Backbone bond lengths (Angstrom), bond angles and torsions (degrees), N, CA, C in turn:
res aa  C-N    CA-C-N  psi(-1)  N-CA   C-N-CA  omega(-1)  CA-C   N-CA-C  phi
1 X - - - 1.441 - - 1.520 110.87 -
2 X 1.325 117.13 -44.99 1.449 121.62 -177.20 1.514 111.79 -64.45
3 X 1.361 118.54 -34.51 1.451 121.87 -178.53 1.520 111.89 -64.72
4 X 1.355 117.89 -26.35 1.451 120.91 177.99 1.526 111.68 -87.59
5 X 1.327 117.75 -26.31 1.461 121.50 -174.58 1.523 111.84 -67.96
6 X 1.336 118.10 -42.64 1.463 120.66 -176.66 1.517 111.89 -64.80
7 X 1.368 120.29 -51.38 1.461 119.04 177.42 1.528 113.11 -58.84
8 X 1.341 117.13 -35.94 1.454 120.39 179.87 1.525 110.79 -64.21
9 X 1.329 116.92 -45.37 1.467 120.73 178.28 1.527 111.05 -62.94
10 X 1.329 117.14 -39.02 1.464 120.64 178.59 1.522 110.97 -66.43
11 X 1.331 117.09 -38.64 1.471 120.54 177.61 1.529 110.83 -63.11
12 X 1.327 115.92 -43.74 1.465 120.31 179.56 1.522 110.43 -63.81
13 X 1.341 116.12 -45.15 1.459 120.52 179.62 1.523 111.19 -61.84
14 X 1.335 117.55 -42.35 1.462 121.35 179.37 1.518 111.05 -63.32
15 X 1.339 117.10 -41.59 1.460 121.00 179.66 1.527 110.94 -63.35
16 X 1.341 116.53 -44.44 1.465 120.31 179.74 1.523 111.45 -64.59
17 X 1.318 116.90 -41.23 1.457 120.33 179.05 1.519 111.90 -66.78
18 X 1.323 116.53 -38.00 1.465 119.98 177.51 1.521 111.48 -63.66
19 X 1.326 115.83 -44.20 1.475 119.83 178.36 1.521 110.06 -62.53
20 X 1.337 115.86 -45.57 1.460 119.56 179.64 1.518 112.17 -63.46
21 X 1.327 117.17 -39.46 1.458 121.43 179.94 1.526 110.82 -66.24
22 X 1.331 115.18 -44.28 1.472 118.64 178.81 1.524 111.06 -61.58
23 X 1.331 116.58 -43.25 1.468 120.70 179.49 1.530 110.79 -63.23
24 X 1.335 117.27 -41.44 1.465 120.83 -178.96 1.522 111.21 -67.43
25 X 1.340 117.05 -38.35 1.473 120.06 179.56 1.526 110.53 -65.86
26 X 1.341 116.06 -44.16 1.479 119.67 178.52 1.527 110.31 -60.67
27 X 1.319 115.89 -43.16 1.456 119.96 179.84 1.530 111.64 -64.76
28 X 1.341 116.44 -39.54 1.465 120.40 -179.15 1.530 110.79 -66.58
29 X 1.320 116.51 -36.82 1.474 119.90 -179.76 1.526 110.96 -67.81
30 X 1.316 114.81 -33.56 1.465 118.04 179.06 1.527 111.68 -77.87
31 X 1.329 115.98 -38.95 1.460 120.18 -177.70 1.525 109.06 -144.45
32 X 1.351 117.88 86.39 1.471 120.73 -178.76 1.525 111.73 -58.31
33 X 1.317 115.36 125.50 1.466 121.68 176.88 1.527 108.96 -142.40
34 X 1.337 115.51 147.45 1.468 119.90 -179.68 1.529 111.59 -61.13
35 X 1.350 115.06 -38.15 1.475 119.07 -179.79 1.519 111.03 -61.77
36 X 1.310 115.57 -43.58 1.467 119.65 -179.48 1.524 111.07 -65.59
37 X 1.350 116.25 -37.74 1.465 120.26 178.29 1.531 110.45 -62.28
38 X 1.339 116.02 -41.43 1.461 120.13 177.92 1.527 110.54 -62.44
39 X 1.325 116.36 -41.89 1.474 120.76 178.94 1.517 110.36 -61.99
40 X 1.356 116.59 -41.32 1.467 120.79 -179.68 1.525 110.48 -62.14
41 X 1.327 115.65 -44.71 1.466 119.62 179.41 1.527 110.70 -62.93
42 X 1.330 116.83 -43.92 1.464 120.78 -179.52 1.524 111.24 -62.43
43 X 1.343 116.29 -42.70 1.460 120.05 179.21 1.529 111.46 -66.18
44 X 1.336 116.22 -38.47 1.466 119.79 178.75 1.525 111.10 -65.07
45 X 1.336 116.75 -40.81 1.458 120.45 177.75 1.527 110.66 -64.76
46 X 1.337 115.40 -43.33 1.465 119.47 178.41 1.516 111.84 -62.19
47 X 1.338 116.09 -40.70 1.471 119.99 179.58 1.524 110.48 -65.31
48 X 1.336 116.72 -40.25 1.470 120.02 178.22 1.527 110.66 -61.69
49 X 1.337 116.18 -41.28 1.467 120.03 179.47 1.530 111.07 -64.23
50 X 1.334 116.25 -41.69 1.467 120.19 179.75 1.521 110.67 -65.55
51 X 1.341 116.82 -42.67 1.465 120.37 178.55 1.527 110.16 -61.95
52 X 1.354 115.72 -40.86 1.466 118.93 176.57 1.510 111.86 -62.74
53 X 1.340 116.49 -41.88 1.460 120.46 178.08 1.520 111.83 -64.50
54 X 1.328 116.34 -38.24 1.465 120.30 178.35 1.521 109.98 -64.53
55 X 1.342 115.85 -41.79 1.459 119.44 178.90 1.523 111.50 -63.21
56 X 1.333 116.64 -41.57 1.461 120.96 179.07 1.525 110.60 -64.85
57 X 1.349 115.80 -42.07 1.462 120.10 179.11 1.526 111.01 -63.00
58 X 1.345 116.02 -41.14 1.459 120.11 178.94 1.531 110.73 -64.14
59 X 1.335 115.89 -39.08 1.464 120.23 179.53 1.530 110.59 -66.43
60 X 1.343 116.46 -41.71 1.457 119.94 178.63 1.521 110.97 -63.56
61 X 1.340 116.10 -39.40 1.463 120.00 177.34 1.519 110.63 -62.20
62 X 1.335 115.63 -42.01 1.462 120.34 178.44 1.533 110.51 -61.15
63 X 1.350 116.14 -44.48 1.463 119.96 179.57 1.527 111.27 -62.26
64 X 1.342 115.90 -44.51 1.467 120.15 -178.97 1.524 111.21 -60.01
65 X 1.328 116.19 -38.60 1.456 120.60 -176.06 1.527 112.99 -81.68
66 X 1.324 117.23 -18.38 1.464 120.47 -174.41 1.526 113.74 -119.86
67 X 1.329 116.90 12.33 1.456 120.71 178.79 1.527 110.05 -106.12
68 X 1.323 115.43 129.19 1.466 121.26 173.92 1.520 107.87 -98.58
69 X 1.321 116.60 131.94 1.459 121.40 -178.09 1.524 110.85 -127.54
70 X 1.326 114.46 145.80 1.457 120.25 175.11 1.528 108.53 -142.06
71 X 1.312 115.74 137.89 1.454 120.46 177.18 1.519 111.12 -135.94
72 X 1.326 114.86 143.11 1.460 121.19 174.29 1.520 106.55 -129.97
73 X 1.327 116.35 125.53 1.464 120.80 -177.73 1.518 110.08 -137.08
74 X 1.331 115.36 130.47 1.462 121.53 173.85 1.517 107.74 -125.62
75 X 1.323 115.82 118.69 1.463 122.59 179.78 1.527 107.39 -123.95
76 X 1.329 116.85 110.11 1.464 120.44 -175.75 1.524 109.94 -121.79
77 X 1.323 115.67 143.15 1.467 122.32 176.97 1.520 107.63 -131.38
78 X 1.320 114.27 104.29 1.464 120.21 -175.61 1.511 112.93 -76.09
79 X 1.339 113.81 -178.55 1.472 120.39 -175.53 1.519 114.15 -88.72
80 X 1.327 117.60 -18.22 1.461 117.38 -174.47 1.511 112.35 -159.82
81 X 1.337 114.38 -158.31 1.462 120.22 -177.16 1.519 112.37 -98.16
82 X 1.328 118.08 -7.83 1.464 121.46 178.54 1.531 109.42 -80.07
83 X 1.337 117.63 151.12 1.469 120.56 178.08 1.525 111.27 -60.77
84 X 1.324 115.88 138.47 1.459 123.14 176.33 1.522 107.67 -129.91
85 X 1.314 116.85 172.64 1.462 119.48 179.58 1.521 110.42 -149.56
86 X 1.297 114.47 159.48 1.463 120.88 175.35 1.515 109.05 -152.65
87 X 1.329 115.09 163.70 1.461 122.54 174.58 1.518 107.17 -125.76
88 X 1.319 116.10 128.47 1.467 120.87 -176.17 1.525 109.66 -129.80
89 X 1.323 117.61 160.63 1.465 120.70 177.43 1.527 112.00 -66.39
90 X 1.316 115.59 158.07 1.462 123.04 172.80 1.524 108.05 -126.19
91 X 1.311 117.16 174.21 1.464 120.69 173.01 1.529 108.97 -70.93
92 X 1.321 116.60 144.45 1.465 119.62 -178.63 1.536 111.19 -63.17
93 X 1.315 116.92 -30.73 1.461 120.35 171.83 1.527 107.45 -86.76
94 X 1.320 115.47 93.36 1.463 121.38 -172.75 1.527 112.84 -64.08
95 X 1.343 117.42 -23.21 1.466 120.48 -179.19 1.530 112.18 -63.65
96 X 1.328 117.67 -19.14 1.459 121.23 179.27 1.533 111.69 -68.04
97 X 1.322 116.75 -17.50 1.461 120.50 -176.31 1.530 112.63 -102.84
98 X 1.317 117.10 16.05 1.463 120.66 -178.58 1.526 112.16 -58.63
99 X 1.331 116.67 -38.72 1.469 120.51 -177.12 1.527 113.19 -97.13
100 X 1.325 116.92 23.14 1.465 120.86 176.74 1.523 109.60 -57.16
101 X 1.324 116.61 133.67 1.468 119.64 -176.48 1.523 111.60 -146.09
102 X 1.324 115.06 158.12 1.460 122.51 179.89 1.527 109.23 -83.01
103 X 1.330 117.11 129.06 1.466 120.98 178.35 1.523 112.92 -108.67
104 X 1.328 117.47 -18.63 1.470 119.91 174.97 1.524 109.37 -163.59
105 X 1.339 115.56 154.49 1.451 120.74 177.25 1.519 113.31 79.91
106 X 1.329 114.07 -162.31 1.460 121.80 -178.43 1.523 108.88 -126.55
107 X 1.334 117.00 122.15 1.467 120.45 -179.14 1.522 110.14 -160.78
108 X 1.316 114.99 150.89 1.465 123.37 171.40 1.518 107.38 -128.45
109 X 1.316 117.07 149.88 1.455 119.27 -177.29 1.524 110.83 -147.08
110 X 1.333 113.96 160.30 1.460 121.52 176.16 1.523 108.26 -158.16
111 X 1.327 116.27 156.45 1.456 121.05 177.54 1.526 109.23 -83.10
112 X 1.329 116.02 136.64 1.465 120.29 -176.92 1.523 110.27 -136.93
113 X 1.329 115.43 154.06 1.459 121.84 171.41 1.517 107.89 -99.68
114 X 1.317 116.15 128.96 1.461 121.48 -178.43 1.530 109.32 -125.60
115 X 1.332 118.11 168.63 1.471 120.15 175.77 1.537 112.29 -60.55
116 X 1.340 117.26 -19.07 1.465 121.21 -179.47 1.525 112.21 -95.49
117 X 1.340 116.50 -4.65 1.464 119.79 -178.64 1.522 111.62 124.97
118 X 1.315 115.21 180.00 1.460 121.70 -179.90 1.523 109.54 -71.34
119 X 1.342 116.39 136.19 1.455 119.15 -177.71 1.508 112.03 -150.47
120 X 1.322 115.11 -172.33 1.457 122.56 179.14 1.519 108.41 -115.87
121 X 1.345 115.80 118.71 1.458 121.18 176.06 1.522 107.66 -89.22
122 X 1.325 116.12 126.27 1.464 121.37 -177.38 1.520 109.34 -125.30
123 X 1.320 115.74 124.23 1.463 121.73 173.35 1.525 107.07 -106.01
124 X 1.328 117.15 127.49 1.457 120.18 -173.43 1.529 110.38 -144.65
125 X 1.308 115.65 165.04 1.465 122.32 175.79 1.519 108.53 -131.52
126 X 1.329 116.88 122.87 1.464 119.80 -179.28 1.512 112.08 72.60
127 X 1.325 116.24 -118.29 1.465 121.73 179.84 1.521 109.46 -115.82
128 X 1.330 116.00 142.83 1.462 120.56 179.49 1.515 109.75 -153.46
129 X 1.319 114.92 156.11 1.461 120.34 178.81 1.528 109.01 -142.04
130 X 1.330 116.36 129.69 1.457 121.91 174.58 1.524 107.81 -128.88
131 X 1.328 116.05 149.99 1.458 118.46 -176.72 1.517 111.90 -162.57
132 X 1.318 114.45 169.45 1.458 122.72 171.45 1.524 107.11 -150.53
133 X 1.322 116.76 143.29 1.455 121.46 177.20 1.516 109.55 -134.18
134 X 1.330 117.45 130.15 1.455 122.46 -178.06 1.519 110.38 -128.13
135 X 1.330 116.59 148.71 1.460 121.49 172.00 1.520 108.64 -147.11
136 X 1.328 115.99 143.64 1.460 120.94 -179.09 1.522 109.68 -137.13
137 X 1.339 115.42 132.41 1.462 122.61 176.78 1.525 108.05 -128.49
138 X 1.343 119.08 124.62 1.473 126.43 -3.19 1.525 111.36 -75.27
139 X 1.319 115.64 175.06 1.456 120.40 178.49 1.527 109.88 -60.95
140 X 1.344 117.50 141.06 1.473 119.69 178.01 1.525 111.02 -59.79
141 X 1.329 115.73 144.50 1.465 119.88 178.16 1.528 110.59 -61.52
142 X 1.329 115.51 -39.47 1.471 121.14 174.77 1.522 107.07 -114.52
143 X 1.317 117.19 113.87 1.463 121.23 -176.33 1.524 110.87 -72.38
144 X 1.344 117.52 137.08 1.474 120.50 175.84 1.526 110.38 -62.10
145 X 1.313 115.75 153.37 1.464 121.05 178.98 1.531 109.05 -81.77
146 X 1.332 116.10 103.76 1.467 121.41 -178.44 1.521 112.76 -96.11
147 X 1.324 117.96 2.83 1.465 119.73 -179.55 1.520 110.07 -66.14
148 X 1.340 117.63 148.36 1.468 120.35 -175.21 1.521 113.01 -76.76
149 X 1.312 115.18 149.96 1.467 121.36 170.24 1.530 108.32 -81.16
150 X 1.322 115.52 -179.68 1.470 121.75 174.58 1.531 112.66 57.46
151 X 1.328 116.40 37.16 1.462 119.53 176.36 1.524 110.20 -86.49
152 X 1.307 115.33 155.19 1.464 121.14 178.60 1.526 108.32 -86.32
153 X 1.348 118.60 124.15 1.462 120.54 179.90 1.528 111.40 -60.03
154 X 1.322 115.81 145.97 1.465 120.34 178.32 1.527 109.54 -117.95
155 X 1.318 115.16 150.04 1.458 120.98 176.99 1.528 107.85 -96.03
156 X 1.325 116.40 93.34 1.463 120.38 -174.75 1.523 112.53 -68.92
157 X 1.338 116.60 -26.62 1.465 119.39 -178.49 1.524 110.41 -72.96
158 X 1.334 115.38 -46.57 1.465 119.65 -177.73 1.520 112.09 -76.70
159 X 1.337 116.88 -36.54 1.461 121.03 -177.26 1.533 109.57 -134.32
160 X 1.325 117.40 82.94 1.465 120.53 -177.29 1.525 113.19 -57.87
161 X 1.331 118.42 -28.09 1.457 120.76 -178.87 1.527 111.50 -63.99
162 X 1.339 117.50 -23.66 1.460 121.00 179.68 1.526 112.72 -71.04
163 X 1.327 117.12 -14.46 1.465 120.29 -176.46 1.523 112.03 -89.58
164 X 1.313 117.07 -2.02 1.459 120.48 178.17 1.520 109.15 -117.89
165 X 1.319 115.74 157.20 1.455 119.20 177.89 1.518 111.93 87.70
166 X 1.333 116.73 -179.85 1.457 121.83 -177.44 1.527 111.70 -67.47
167 X 1.341 116.93 149.64 1.466 119.72 -176.82 1.520 112.86 -78.65
168 X 1.315 114.93 165.60 1.458 122.52 170.12 1.528 107.15 -100.54
169 X 1.347 117.19 134.80 1.463 120.55 -175.24 1.526 111.11 -123.71
170 X 1.319 114.90 157.72 1.456 121.53 174.89 1.511 109.84 -89.27
171 X 1.337 116.62 139.45 1.458 122.76 173.90 1.522 108.14 -134.71
172 X 1.320 116.04 145.40 1.465 120.34 176.28 1.518 108.80 -122.16
173 X 1.333 115.42 136.93 1.461 121.32 178.36 1.517 108.61 -135.73
174 X 1.346 116.26 131.42 1.467 120.51 -174.05 1.524 113.89 -86.73
175 X 1.318 117.25 -21.56 1.457 119.59 -173.59 1.521 113.33 -88.22
176 X 1.330 117.00 -172.24 1.468 121.00 175.80 1.529 110.05 -70.57
177 X 1.312 116.30 158.57 1.464 120.53 -177.69 1.529 110.84 -59.78
178 X 1.316 114.92 148.21 1.457 119.11 173.09 1.506 115.96 121.13
179 X 1.329 119.07 -9.96 1.462 120.69 178.22 1.533 109.27 -68.29
180 X 1.335 115.73 145.60 1.469 120.24 179.45 1.523 109.61 -97.55
181 X 1.330 116.06 140.45 1.461 121.36 175.99 1.523 109.86 -134.71
182 X 1.328 115.31 130.50 1.456 121.57 168.45 1.519 106.82 -115.27
183 X 1.327 117.87 125.07 1.463 121.76 -175.02 1.518 109.97 -135.26
184 X 1.329 116.16 130.43 1.453 121.34 174.88 1.511 109.96 -127.37
185 X 1.324 116.70 123.92 1.467 122.45 176.68 1.517 106.62 -122.84
186 X 1.335 116.97 95.59 1.455 119.33 -174.33 1.518 110.40 63.18
187 X 1.321 117.13 -118.91 1.462 121.15 -179.13 1.529 112.65 -97.87
188 X 1.328 116.87 9.27 1.462 121.12 179.38 1.526 108.85 -103.74
189 X 1.324 116.85 131.26 1.463 121.71 -174.22 1.527 111.39 -130.01
190 X 1.332 114.51 146.13 1.465 120.63 171.24 1.513 107.89 -137.49
191 X 1.313 115.57 140.51 1.456 121.24 176.85 1.528 107.60 -148.09
192 X 1.340 116.14 119.87 1.458 117.85 179.79 1.513 112.06 170.88
193 X 1.320 115.91 -173.34 1.457 122.66 -177.35 1.522 109.68 -102.72
194 X 1.318 115.80 145.01 1.453 121.76 -171.58 1.522 112.16 -100.96
195 X 1.328 114.54 149.56 1.456 121.19 169.71 1.526 107.80 -97.47
196 X 1.315 117.50 166.13 1.457 121.02 179.77 1.526 110.69 -74.29
197 X 1.336 116.71 143.75 1.457 121.83 177.39 1.522 112.60 82.54
198 X 1.329 115.47 -162.23 1.463 121.03 178.71 1.531 110.42 -80.25
199 X 1.331 116.07 139.52 1.466 121.05 175.17 1.524 108.69 -156.65
200 X 1.318 115.53 152.32 1.463 121.67 178.09 1.533 108.93 -95.23
201 X 1.325 116.08 134.82 1.463 121.52 -176.99 1.532 110.02 -128.40
202 X 1.318 115.23 138.05 1.464 119.88 175.93 1.519 109.42 -78.84
203 X 1.309 116.65 135.13 1.465 121.10 176.95 1.523 109.59 -89.34
204 X 1.328 115.41 170.83 1.460 121.43 -177.11 1.518 110.56 -97.86
205 X 1.329 117.70 151.69 1.466 119.50 175.44 1.521 110.58 -66.71
206 X 1.345 117.87 152.78 1.471 120.40 178.18 1.532 110.91 -58.66
207 X 1.343 118.13 147.75 1.459 119.85 177.47 1.516 111.24 -64.32
208 X 1.322 116.32 151.58 1.451 120.64 178.52 1.521 109.83 -66.59
209 X 1.359 119.25 147.32 1.465 121.55 178.19 1.531 110.77 -55.96
210 X 1.324 116.17 134.69 1.447 121.15 177.49 1.512 113.87 88.68
211 X 1.370 117.48 -5.96 1.468 120.96 179.82 1.508 110.12 -88.20
């Protein structure tokens, strides 16, 4: 909704300024006055600003429609000061995580193969956050596979409802129950408290556009 409101307001403003400018020019030609000349200059400056704003808005719209973005975020808060570890899903296109980096806390990580699939092993102490953010303009002709690994298989024949909506993923946590994890893999999100060992967790639906 907001993306349409700004161009509309700029169009209305440009139309009003054009009408006002035309009226002022006609009036000045009939009866030249310094006041009218000042009004003409002010209207011309205002129109230039609106045209510039319209151009910027159009460019931003173009970027929004032609930019591909991917984000991976892991935010964990452990139970104590002793080292803990977990295994979480990654994007199926592992190359997207090449620039994964630590943004807060203390943590080390590596890619591992597990009985549940390929994942990210993270050793951390206390609270830590690692992430990566990518954007490409224009959008790639073939989009990378950002879907998460370590998903729980669904029986689409027996339960068709399981084939729609966000996936369920496997997570492993080495410590006692109660650690908090926030995880984002592209458009798949999880936020909640972990139990010890392997467990399946339901992810959240993607946020609504503009939220």
